[in-house]
N, CA, C and O atoms as a Tinker XYZ file with bonds, in Angstrom:
   452  protein
     1  N      0.689000   -1.464000    0.030000    73     2
     2  CA     0.006000    0.222000   -0.317000    64     1     3
     3  C      1.044000    1.512000   -0.022000    63     2     4     5
     4  O      2.012000    1.750000    0.700000    81     3
     5  N      0.415000    2.040000   -0.808000    73     3     6
     6  CA     0.870000    3.213000   -0.913000    64     5     7
     7  C      0.120000    4.756000   -1.052000    63     6     8     9
     8  O     -1.068000    4.805000   -1.370000    81     7
     9  N      0.864000    5.947000   -0.803000    73     7    10
    10  CA     0.284000    7.302000   -0.422000    64     9    11
    11  C      1.351000    7.965000   -1.494000    63    10    12    13
    12  O      2.519000    7.699000   -1.777000    81    11
    13  N      0.362000    8.997000   -1.978000    73    11    14
    14  CA     0.827000    9.797000   -2.876000    64    13    15
    15  C      0.069000   11.039000   -3.400000    63    14    16    17
    16  O     -1.119000   11.046000   -3.724000    81    15
    17  N      1.097000   12.307000   -3.448000    73    15    18
    18  CA     0.592000   13.299000   -4.083000    64    17    19
    19  C      1.362000   14.181000   -5.350000    63    18    20    21
    20  O      2.521000   14.406000   -5.697000    81    19
    21  N      0.209000   14.475000   -5.738000    73    19    22
    22  CA     0.732000   15.159000   -7.322000    64    21    23
    23  C      0.538000   16.680000   -7.093000    63    22    24    25
    24  O     -0.390000   17.175000   -6.453000    81    23
    25  N      1.372000   17.237000   -7.600000    73    23    26
    26  CA     1.815000   19.275000   -7.199000    64    25    27
    27  C      1.945000   19.354000   -8.468000    63    26    28    29
    28  O      2.741000   18.634000   -9.071000    81    27
    29  N      1.156000   20.271000   -9.082000    73    27    30
    30  CA     1.484000   21.171000  -10.424000    64    29    31
    31  C      1.558000   22.352000   -9.642000    63    30    32    33
    32  O      0.837000   22.721000   -8.715000    81    31
    33  N      3.119000   23.195000  -10.469000    73    31    34
    34  CA     3.092000   24.638000  -10.400000    64    33    35
    35  C      2.556000   25.489000  -11.455000    63    34    36    37
    36  O      3.080000   26.603000  -11.459000    81    35
    37  N      1.758000   25.321000  -12.260000    73    35    38
    38  CA     1.366000   26.346000  -13.144000    64    37    39
    39  C      2.606000   26.875000  -13.738000    63    38    40    41
    40  O      2.578000   27.980000  -14.281000    81    39
    41  N      3.613000   26.237000  -13.688000    73    39    42
    42  CA     5.090000   26.888000  -14.620000    64    41    43
    43  C      5.274000   28.235000  -13.924000    63    42    44    45
    44  O      5.104000   29.177000  -14.697000    81    43
    45  N      5.541000   28.537000  -12.817000    73    43    46
    46  CA     5.549000   29.996000  -12.004000    64    45    47
    47  C      7.249000   29.589000  -11.949000    63    46    48    49
    48  O      7.856000   28.602000  -12.364000    81    47
    49  N      7.715000   30.870000  -11.215000    73    47    50
    50  CA     8.750000   30.727000  -11.179000    64    49    51
    51  C      9.064000   30.388000  -10.306000    63    50    52    53
    52  O     10.162000   29.846000  -10.433000    81    51
    53  N      8.416000   30.368000   -8.556000    73    51    54
    54  CA     8.378000   30.340000   -7.463000    64    53    55
    55  C      8.354000   28.419000   -7.583000    63    54    56    57
    56  O      9.252000   27.816000   -6.995000    81    55
    57  N      7.552000   27.818000   -8.169000    73    55    58
    58  CA     7.545000   26.099000   -8.008000    64    57    59
    59  C      8.676000   25.881000   -8.741000    63    58    60    61
    60  O      9.427000   25.007000   -8.308000    81    59
    61  N      9.004000   26.475000   -9.784000    73    59    62
    62  CA    10.411000   25.999000  -10.490000    64    61    63
    63  C     11.794000   26.430000   -9.753000    63    62    64    65
    64  O     12.821000   25.770000   -9.912000    81    63
    65  N     11.746000   27.507000   -8.993000    73    63    66
    66  CA    12.854000   27.706000   -7.883000    64    65    67
    67  C     12.964000   26.461000   -6.905000    63    66    68    69
    68  O     13.954000   25.737000   -6.807000    81    67
    69  N     11.287000   26.287000   -5.904000    73    67    70
    70  CA    11.161000   25.228000   -5.406000    64    69    71
    71  C     11.635000   24.100000   -5.904000    63    70    72    73
    72  O     12.476000   23.633000   -5.136000    81    71
    73  N     11.412000   23.217000   -7.193000    73    71    74
    74  CA    12.237000   22.344000   -7.566000    64    73    75
    75  C     13.588000   22.076000   -7.574000    63    74    76    77
    76  O     14.188000   21.140000   -7.046000    81    75
    77  N     13.863000   22.687000   -8.009000    73    75    78
    78  CA    15.363000   22.825000   -8.265000    64    77    79
    79  C     16.010000   23.133000   -6.308000    63    78    80    81
    80  O     17.009000   22.788000   -5.676000    81    79
    81  N     15.357000   23.556000   -6.144000    73    79    82
    82  CA    15.532000   23.435000   -4.297000    64    81    83
    83  C     15.482000   21.828000   -4.064000    63    82    84    85
    84  O     16.481000   21.236000   -3.655000    81    83
    85  N     14.706000   21.399000   -4.243000    73    83    86
    86  CA    14.002000   19.655000   -4.138000    64    85    87
    87  C     15.082000   19.270000   -4.519000    63    86    88    89
    88  O     15.814000   18.826000   -3.635000    81    87
    89  N     15.616000   19.279000   -5.945000    73    87    90
    90  CA    16.946000   18.221000   -6.685000    64    89    91
    91  C     17.727000   18.402000   -5.486000    63    90    92    93
    92  O     17.674000   17.470000   -4.684000    81    91
    93  N     18.449000   19.409000   -5.183000    73    91    94
    94  CA    19.530000   19.270000   -4.052000    64    93    95
    95  C     19.388000   18.735000   -3.484000    63    94    96    97
    96  O     20.192000   17.803000   -3.494000    81    95
    97  N     18.246000   18.672000   -2.348000    73    95    98
    98  CA    17.965000   18.431000   -1.058000    64    97    99
    99  C     17.795000   16.777000   -1.713000    63    98   100   101
   100  O     18.144000   15.986000   -0.837000    81    99
   101  N     17.471000   16.239000   -2.669000    73    99   102
   102  CA    17.033000   14.886000   -3.227000    64   101   103
   103  C     18.714000   14.601000   -3.209000    63   102   104   105
   104  O     19.123000   13.597000   -2.626000    81   103
   105  N     19.479000   15.346000   -3.741000    73   103   106
   106  CA    20.507000   14.756000   -4.152000    64   105   107
   107  C     21.438000   14.697000   -2.552000    63   106   108   109
   108  O     22.342000   13.862000   -2.495000    81   107
   109  N     21.219000   15.456000   -1.495000    73   107   110
   110  CA    21.895000   15.337000   -0.426000    64   109   111
   111  C     21.322000   14.102000    0.358000    63   110   112   113
   112  O     21.884000   13.550000    1.304000    81   111
   113  N     20.391000   13.838000   -0.065000    73   111   114
   114  CA    19.614000   12.693000    0.380000    64   113   115
   115  C     20.518000   11.010000    0.249000    63   114   116   117
   116  O     20.976000   10.149000    1.000000    81   115
   117  N     20.376000   11.286000   -1.182000    73   115   118
   118  CA    20.858000   10.106000   -2.074000    64   117   119
   119  C     22.596000    9.893000   -1.395000    63   118   120   121
   120  O     23.122000    8.822000   -1.093000    81   119
   121  N     23.085000   11.014000   -1.316000    73   119   122
   122  CA    24.599000   10.448000   -1.142000    64   121   123
   123  C     24.787000   10.277000    0.397000    63   122   124   125
   124  O     25.892000   10.324000    0.939000    81   123
   125  N     23.873000   10.120000    0.905000    73   123   126
   126  CA    24.028000   10.046000    2.626000    64   125   127
   127  C     23.416000    8.601000    2.797000    63   126   128   129
   128  O     23.540000    8.333000    3.992000    81   127
   129  N     22.902000    7.707000    2.238000    73   127   130
   130  CA    22.419000    6.680000    2.376000    64   129   131
   131  C     22.826000    5.569000    1.114000    63   130   132   133
   132  O     23.285000    5.910000    0.024000    81   131
   133  N     22.516000    4.044000    1.580000    73   131   134
   134  CA    23.199000    3.365000    0.843000    64   133   135
   135  C     22.730000    3.689000   -0.492000    63   134   136   137
   136  O     21.855000    4.538000   -0.659000    81   135
   137  N     23.510000    2.772000   -1.881000    73   135   138
   138  CA    23.210000    2.840000   -3.109000    64   137   139
   139  C     21.477000    1.959000   -3.139000    63   138   140   141
   140  O     21.218000    0.842000   -2.692000    81   139
   141  N     20.947000    2.515000   -3.526000    73   139   142
   142  CA    19.363000    1.469000   -3.745000    64   141   143
   143  C     18.307000    1.940000   -2.653000    63   142   144   145
   144  O     17.227000    1.348000   -2.647000    81   143
   145  N     18.455000    2.632000   -2.023000    73   143   146
   146  CA    17.998000    2.889000   -0.613000    64   145   147
   147  C     16.875000    4.490000   -1.010000    63   146   148   149
   148  O     15.689000    4.551000   -0.683000    81   147
   149  N     17.452000    5.352000   -1.577000    73   147   150
   150  CA    16.349000    6.446000   -2.401000    64   149   151
   151  C     16.312000    6.338000   -3.425000    63   150   152   153
   152  O     17.280000    6.422000   -4.181000    81   151
   153  N     15.140000    6.112000   -3.739000    73   151   154
   154  CA    14.804000    6.407000   -5.353000    64   153   155
   155  C     15.220000    7.606000   -6.249000    63   154   156   157
   156  O     15.759000    8.529000   -5.638000    81   155
   157  N     15.083000    7.739000   -7.431000    73   155   158
   158  CA    15.462000    8.805000   -8.339000    64   157   159
   159  C     14.230000   10.024000   -8.348000    63   158   160   161
   160  O     13.022000    9.880000   -8.160000    81   159
   161  N     14.801000   10.931000   -8.559000    73   159   162
   162  CA    13.690000   12.043000   -8.367000    64   161   163
   163  C     13.656000   12.464000   -9.848000    63   162   164   165
   164  O     14.574000   12.777000  -10.606000    81   163
   165  N     12.005000   12.357000  -10.081000    73   163   166
   166  CA    11.546000   12.885000  -11.601000    64   165   167
   167  C     10.722000   13.838000  -11.499000    63   166   168   169
   168  O      9.769000   13.749000  -10.726000    81   167
   169  N     10.973000   15.124000  -12.395000    73   167   170
   170  CA     9.691000   15.981000  -12.617000    64   169   171
   171  C      9.091000   15.808000  -14.025000    63   170   172   173
   172  O      9.627000   15.895000  -15.130000    81   171
   173  N      7.698000   15.510000  -13.629000    73   171   174
   174  CA     7.138000   14.996000  -15.027000    64   173   175
   175  C      6.375000   16.397000  -15.444000    63   174   176   177
   176  O      6.671000   17.529000  -15.062000    81   175
   177  N      5.411000   16.044000  -16.250000    73   175   178
   178  CA     4.873000   17.207000  -17.339000    64   177   179
   179  C      3.621000   16.537000  -17.673000    63   178   180   181
   180  O      3.657000   15.399000  -18.141000    81   179
   181  N      2.300000   17.262000  -17.432000    73   179   182
   182  CA     0.972000   16.963000  -16.982000    64   181   183
   183  C      0.460000   18.291000  -17.795000    63   182   184   185
   184  O      0.484000   19.473000  -17.453000    81   183
   185  N      0.078000   17.785000  -18.768000    73   183   186
   186  CA    -0.952000   19.090000  -19.950000    64   185   187
   187  C      0.045000   20.218000  -19.940000    63   186   188   189
   188  O     -0.447000   21.345000  -19.893000    81   187
   189  N      1.245000   20.129000  -19.972000    73   187   190
   190  CA     2.113000   21.441000  -20.276000    64   189   191
   191  C      2.416000   21.733000  -18.605000    63   190   192   193
   192  O      3.316000   22.545000  -18.394000    81   191
   193  N      1.986000   21.356000  -17.843000    73   191   194
   194  CA     2.468000   21.913000  -16.132000    64   193   195
   195  C      3.548000   20.908000  -16.128000    63   194   196   197
   196  O      3.602000   19.806000  -16.674000    81   195
   197  N      4.646000   21.721000  -15.169000    73   195   198
   198  CA     5.567000   20.987000  -14.516000    64   197   199
   199  C      4.866000   20.104000  -13.113000    63   198   200   201
   200  O      4.736000   20.828000  -12.126000    81   199
   201  N      4.474000   18.843000  -12.952000    73   199   202
   202  CA     4.228000   18.148000  -11.981000    64   201   203
   203  C      5.337000   17.767000  -11.344000    63   202   204   205
   204  O      6.366000   17.476000  -11.954000    81   203
   205  N      5.211000   17.729000   -9.854000    73   203   206
   206  CA     5.919000   16.258000   -8.932000    64   205   207
   207  C      5.039000   15.596000   -8.560000    63   206   208   209
   208  O      3.898000   15.947000   -8.260000    81   207
   209  N      5.579000   14.415000   -8.547000    73   207   210
   210  CA     4.577000   13.185000   -7.645000    64   209   211
   211  C      5.836000   12.527000   -6.743000    63   210   212   213
   212  O      6.963000   12.075000   -6.949000    81   211
   213  N      4.896000   12.768000   -5.576000    73   211   214
   214  CA     5.893000   12.297000   -4.289000    64   213   215
   215  C      4.816000   11.466000   -3.673000    63   214   216   217
   216  O      3.637000   11.798000   -3.549000    81   215
   217  N      5.558000    9.956000   -3.177000    73   215   218
   218  CA     4.791000    8.824000   -2.612000    64   217   219
   219  C      5.683000    8.164000   -1.425000    63   218   220   221
   220  O      6.868000    8.335000   -1.139000    81   219
   221  N      4.728000    7.385000   -0.866000    73   219   222
   222  CA     5.448000    6.700000    0.913000    64   221   223
   223  C      4.608000    5.908000    0.427000    63   222   224   225
   224  O      3.635000    6.065000   -0.311000    81   223
   225  N      5.242000    4.727000    1.083000    73   223   226
   226  CA     4.888000    3.280000    1.552000    64   225   227
   227  C      3.452000    3.522000    2.572000    63   226   228   229
   228  O      3.693000    4.584000    3.146000    81   227
   229  N      2.113000    3.029000    3.038000    73   227   230
   230  CA     1.748000    3.456000    4.181000    64   229   231
   231  C      2.132000    2.993000    5.216000    63   230   232   233
   232  O      1.869000    3.656000    6.219000    81   231
   233  N      2.891000    1.699000    5.395000    73   231   234
   234  CA     3.486000    0.817000    5.974000    64   233   235
   235  C      4.678000    0.393000    5.510000    63   234   236   237
   236  O      5.000000    0.558000    4.333000    81   235
   237  N      5.531000   -0.261000    6.492000    73   235   238
   238  CA     7.014000   -0.808000    5.819000    64   237   239
   239  C      7.291000   -1.960000    6.174000    63   238   240   241
   240  O      7.343000   -2.136000    7.391000    81   239
   241  N      7.527000   -2.990000    5.386000    73   239   242
   242  CA     7.832000   -4.207000    5.310000    64   241   243
   243  C      8.985000   -4.539000    6.451000    63   242   244   245
   244  O     10.160000   -4.173000    6.440000    81   243
   245  N      8.395000   -5.225000    7.297000    73   243   246
   246  CA     9.290000   -5.691000    8.770000    64   245   247
   247  C     10.770000   -6.126000    8.724000    63   246   248   249
   248  O     11.575000   -6.171000    9.654000    81   247
   249  N     10.982000   -6.518000    7.072000    73   247   250
   250  CA    12.501000   -6.198000    6.682000    64   249   251
   251  C     13.379000   -5.627000    6.709000    63   250   252   253
   252  O     14.477000   -5.983000    7.135000    81   251
   253  N     12.944000   -4.163000    6.057000    73   251   254
   254  CA    13.286000   -2.627000    6.294000    64   253   255
   255  C     14.073000   -2.602000    7.180000    63   254   256   257
   256  O     13.728000   -3.406000    8.046000    81   255
   257  N     15.263000   -1.924000    7.508000    73   255   258
   258  CA    16.280000   -1.634000    8.060000    64   257   259
   259  C     16.637000   -0.374000    8.154000    63   258   260   261
   260  O     17.660000   -0.127000    8.792000    81   259
   261  N     15.872000    0.731000    7.536000    73   259   262
   262  CA    15.649000    1.746000    7.033000    64   261   263
   263  C     15.642000    3.084000    8.233000    63   262   264   265
   264  O     16.424000    3.928000    8.671000    81   263
   265  N     14.232000    2.646000    8.414000    73   263   266
   266  CA    13.588000    3.799000    9.366000    64   265   267
   267  C     13.119000    3.126000   10.561000    63   266   268   269
   268  O     12.673000    1.982000   10.652000    81   267
   269  N     13.295000    4.072000   11.540000    73   267   270
   270  CA    13.294000    3.438000   13.138000    64   269   271
   271  C     11.129000    3.227000   13.066000    63   270   272   273
   272  O     10.351000    3.844000   12.339000    81   271
   273  N     10.854000    2.284000   13.985000    73   271   274
   274  CA     9.335000    2.141000   14.458000    64   273   275
   275  C      9.031000    3.355000   15.177000    63   274   276   277
   276  O     10.024000    3.856000   15.706000    81   275
   277  N      7.900000    3.997000   15.355000    73   275   278
   278  CA     7.379000    4.590000   15.653000    64   277   279
   279  C      6.015000    4.230000   16.748000    63   278   280   281
   280  O      4.951000    3.723000   16.391000    81   279
   281  N      6.394000    4.657000   18.189000    73   279   282
   282  CA     5.535000    3.918000   19.255000    64   281   283
   283  C      4.396000    4.731000   18.994000    63   282   284   285
   284  O      4.194000    5.842000   18.503000    81   283
   285  N      3.446000    3.437000   19.684000    73   283   286
   286  CA     2.480000    3.480000   19.917000    64   285   287
   287  C      1.639000    2.921000   17.830000    63   286   288   289
   288  O      0.416000    2.782000   17.821000    81   287
   289  N      2.261000    2.734000   16.675000    73   287   290
   290  CA     1.952000    3.163000   15.836000    64   289   291
   291  C      1.028000    4.158000   15.210000    63   290   292   293
   292  O      1.181000    5.320000   15.586000    81   291
   293  N     -0.061000    3.875000   14.175000    73   291   294
   294  CA    -0.381000    4.786000   13.268000    64   293   295
   295  C     -1.637000    5.318000   14.363000    63   294   296   297
   296  O     -2.281000    4.549000   15.076000    81   295
   297  N     -1.801000    6.701000   14.314000    73   295   298
   298  CA    -3.216000    7.476000   14.939000    64   297   299
   299  C     -4.125000    6.646000   14.735000    63   298   300   301
   300  O     -4.121000    5.690000   13.960000    81   299
   301  N     -5.119000    7.087000   15.600000    73   299   302
   302  CA    -6.156000    7.401000   15.484000    64   301   303
   303  C     -7.082000    7.938000   14.432000    63   302   304   305
   304  O     -8.083000    7.387000   13.975000    81   303
   305  N     -6.763000    8.678000   14.240000    73   303   306
   306  CA    -7.062000    9.827000   12.936000    64   305   307
   307  C     -6.291000    9.893000   11.840000    63   306   308   309
   308  O     -6.304000   10.949000   11.208000    81   307
   309  N     -5.508000    8.847000   11.410000    73   307   310
   310  CA    -5.167000    8.386000   10.534000    64   309   311
   311  C     -5.633000    6.788000    9.727000    63   310   312   313
   312  O     -5.872000    6.456000    8.566000    81   311
   313  N     -5.598000    6.132000   10.963000    73   311   314
   314  CA    -6.499000    4.898000   10.834000    64   313   315
   315  C     -7.952000    4.722000   11.608000    63   314   316   317
   316  O     -8.088000    3.894000   12.508000    81   315
   317  N     -8.592000    5.237000   11.342000    73   315   318
   318  CA    -9.657000    5.304000   12.898000    64   317   319
   319  C    -10.898000    3.944000   12.812000    63   318   320   321
   320  O    -11.860000    3.743000   13.553000    81   319
   321  N    -10.384000    3.109000   11.525000    73   319   322
   322  CA   -10.858000    1.760000   11.703000    64   321   323
   323  C     -9.689000    0.798000   12.357000    63   322   324   325
   324  O    -10.009000   -0.389000   12.396000    81   323
   325  N     -8.971000    0.976000   12.642000    73   323   326
   326  CA    -8.052000   -0.001000   12.825000    64   325   327
   327  C     -7.015000   -0.841000   11.864000    63   326   328   329
   328  O     -6.103000   -1.532000   12.317000    81   327
   329  N     -7.257000   -0.697000   10.665000    73   327   330
   330  CA    -6.852000   -1.441000    9.647000    64   329   331
   331  C     -5.343000   -1.683000    9.511000    63   330   332   333
   332  O     -5.060000   -2.738000    8.942000    81   331
   333  N     -4.513000   -1.067000    9.839000    73   331   334
   334  CA    -2.923000   -0.318000    9.681000    64   333   335
   335  C     -2.882000   -1.049000   11.015000    63   334   336   337
   336  O     -2.257000   -2.108000   10.948000    81   335
   337  N     -3.168000   -0.883000   11.691000    73   335   338
   338  CA    -2.731000   -1.464000   13.132000    64   337   339
   339  C     -2.768000   -2.954000   13.199000    63   338   340   341
   340  O     -2.029000   -3.727000   13.808000    81   339
   341  N     -3.902000   -3.201000   12.356000    73   339   342
   342  CA    -4.169000   -4.909000   12.266000    64   341   343
   343  C     -3.401000   -5.451000   11.682000    63   342   344   345
   344  O     -3.153000   -6.621000   11.971000    81   343
   345  N     -2.754000   -4.824000   10.670000    73   343   346
   346  CA    -1.792000   -5.032000   10.086000    64   345   347
   347  C     -0.316000   -5.298000   10.603000    63   346   348   349
   348  O      0.305000   -6.358000   10.524000    81   347
   349  N      0.047000   -4.261000   11.076000    73   347   350
   350  CA     1.111000   -4.090000   11.891000    64   349   351
   351  C      1.059000   -5.228000   12.884000    63   350   352   353
   352  O      2.112000   -5.862000   12.947000    81   351
   353  N     -0.021000   -5.682000   13.760000    73   351   354
   354  CA    -0.103000   -6.417000   14.389000    64   353   355
   355  C      0.133000   -8.041000   13.588000    63   354   356   357
   356  O      0.386000   -8.989000   14.332000    81   355
   357  N      0.064000   -8.209000   12.523000    73   355   358
   358  CA     0.532000   -9.078000   11.853000    64   357   359
   359  C      1.703000   -9.737000   11.889000    63   358   360   361
   360  O      1.748000  -10.967000   11.919000    81   359
   361  N      2.823000   -8.928000   11.890000    73   359   362
   362  CA     4.213000   -9.034000   12.299000    64   361   363
   363  C      4.922000   -8.614000   11.044000    63   362   364   365
   364  O      6.103000   -8.268000   11.067000    81   363
   365  N      4.142000   -8.645000    9.861000    73   363   366
   366  CA     4.680000   -8.425000    8.560000    64   365   367
   367  C      5.098000   -6.782000    8.236000    63   366   368   369
   368  O      5.743000   -6.508000    7.223000    81   367
   369  N      4.766000   -5.984000    8.972000    73   367   370
   370  CA     4.958000   -4.531000    8.739000    64   369   371
   371  C      4.915000   -3.737000    9.771000    63   370   372   373
   372  O      4.200000   -4.029000   10.730000    81   371
   373  N      5.614000   -2.680000    9.754000    73   371   374
   374  CA     6.197000   -1.584000   10.523000    64   373   375
   375  C      5.065000   -0.433000   10.185000    63   374   376   377
   376  O      4.323000   -0.162000    9.240000    81   375
   377  N      5.349000    0.075000   11.465000    73   375   378
   378  CA     4.556000    1.946000   11.172000    64   377   379
   379  C      5.921000    2.989000   11.415000    63   378   380   381
   380  O      6.139000    3.564000   12.481000    81   379
   381  N      6.707000    3.090000   10.291000    73   379   382
   382  CA     8.153000    4.151000   10.788000    64   381   383
   383  C      7.433000    5.195000   10.569000    63   382   384   385
   384  O      6.236000    5.460000   10.457000    81   383
   385  N      8.778000    5.923000   10.517000    73   383   386
   386  CA     8.978000    7.440000   10.428000    64   385   387
   387  C      8.945000    7.867000    9.583000    63   386   388   389
   388  O      8.761000    9.082000    9.509000    81   387
   389  N      9.128000    6.986000    8.350000    73   387   390
   390  CA     8.748000    7.385000    6.730000    64   389   391
   391  C      7.348000    6.708000    6.411000    63   390   392   393
   392  O      7.075000    6.519000    5.226000    81   391
   393  N      6.653000    6.417000    7.167000    73   391   394
   394  CA     4.931000    6.152000    7.318000    64   393   395
   395  C      3.865000    7.533000    7.722000    63   394   396   397
   396  O      2.723000    7.787000    7.339000    81   395
   397  N      4.636000    8.142000    8.503000    73   395   398
   398  CA     4.395000    9.375000    9.486000    64   397   399
   399  C      3.562000   10.642000    8.036000    63   398   400   401
   400  O      4.112000   10.927000    6.971000    81   399
   401  N      3.017000   10.841000    8.224000    73   399   402
   402  CA     2.513000   11.792000    7.177000    64   401   403
   403  C      2.251000   13.223000    7.736000    63   402   404   405
   404  O      1.116000   13.265000    8.211000    81   403
   405  N      3.082000   14.716000    7.869000    73   403   406
   406  CA     2.118000   15.456000    7.956000    64   405   407
   407  C      1.718000   16.605000    6.903000    63   406   408   409
   408  O      2.319000   16.631000    5.829000    81   407
   409  N      0.934000   17.350000    7.120000    73   407   410
   410  CA     0.501000   18.400000    6.187000    64   409   411
   411  C      0.674000   19.384000    6.506000    63   410   412   413
   412  O      0.391000   19.598000    7.685000    81   411
   413  N      1.271000   20.646000    5.620000    73   411   414
   414  CA     1.690000   21.922000    6.063000    64   413   415
   415  C      1.090000   22.816000    4.963000    63   414   416   417
   416  O      0.589000   22.225000    4.007000    81   415
   417  N      1.072000   24.350000    4.971000    73   415   418
   418  CA     1.239000   24.646000    4.185000    64   417   419
   419  C      1.806000   26.181000    4.041000    63   418   420   421
   420  O      1.441000   26.955000    4.925000    81   419
   421  N      2.592000   26.652000    3.099000    73   419   422
   422  CA     3.120000   27.769000    3.096000    64   421   423
   423  C      2.781000   29.172000    2.650000    63   422   424   425
   424  O      2.954000   29.510000    1.479000    81   423
   425  N      2.307000   29.982000    3.553000    73   423   426
   426  CA     1.852000   31.334000    3.011000    64   425   427
   427  C      3.030000   32.199000    3.333000    63   426   428   429
   428  O      3.796000   32.235000    4.297000    81   427
   429  N      2.887000   33.212000    1.687000    73   427   430
   430  CA     3.820000   34.445000    1.642000    64   429   431
   431  C      3.882000   35.279000    2.673000    63   430   432   433
   432  O      2.886000   35.685000    3.271000    81   431
   433  N      4.990000   35.570000    2.930000    73   431   434
   434  CA     4.874000   37.095000    3.978000    64   433   435
   435  C      4.444000   38.152000    2.688000    63   434   436   437
   436  O      4.863000   38.087000    1.532000    81   435
   437  N      3.484000   39.133000    3.255000    73   435   438
   438  CA     2.845000   39.948000    2.547000    64   437   439
   439  C      3.702000   41.369000    3.128000    63   438   440   441
   440  O      3.726000   41.877000    4.249000    81   439
   441  N      4.410000   41.770000    1.786000    73   439   442
   442  CA     5.609000   43.000000    1.889000    64   441   443
   443  C      4.692000   44.290000    2.431000    63   442   444   445
   444  O      3.689000   44.654000    1.817000    81   443
   445  N      4.985000   44.698000    3.203000    73   443   446
   446  CA     4.327000   46.085000    3.723000    64   445   447
   447  C      4.902000   47.349000    2.675000    63   446   448   449
   448  O      5.898000   46.958000    2.069000    81   447
   449  N      4.499000   48.804000    2.313000    73   447   450
   450  CA     4.903000   49.579000    1.717000    64   449   451
   451  C      4.313000   50.152000    0.600000    63   450   452
   452  O      4.892000   51.052000   -0.010000    81   451
């Protein structure tokens, strides 16, 4: 099971700047993990718009040794029916740092003047 988000930037300058920064961050992360741990960074194009697709696993296979488990497992806010917790309880999956998703919004400062 995976989750993903697609972000389109309408080809504006600030979005292209953000993509450039993400490329540099990805390069840094890739250089600091073992070969094959970090997947490639790709910018796609959808309907003529630069598009960034980001994804992660909802749960991590127990064989993975990259991420630390999160104590308490998935919260009831993201797993109200306990489906993910039941999968973790099978012993085949872990809920790790990589599985935690946080949503935030960037609000630009308004310049006075």
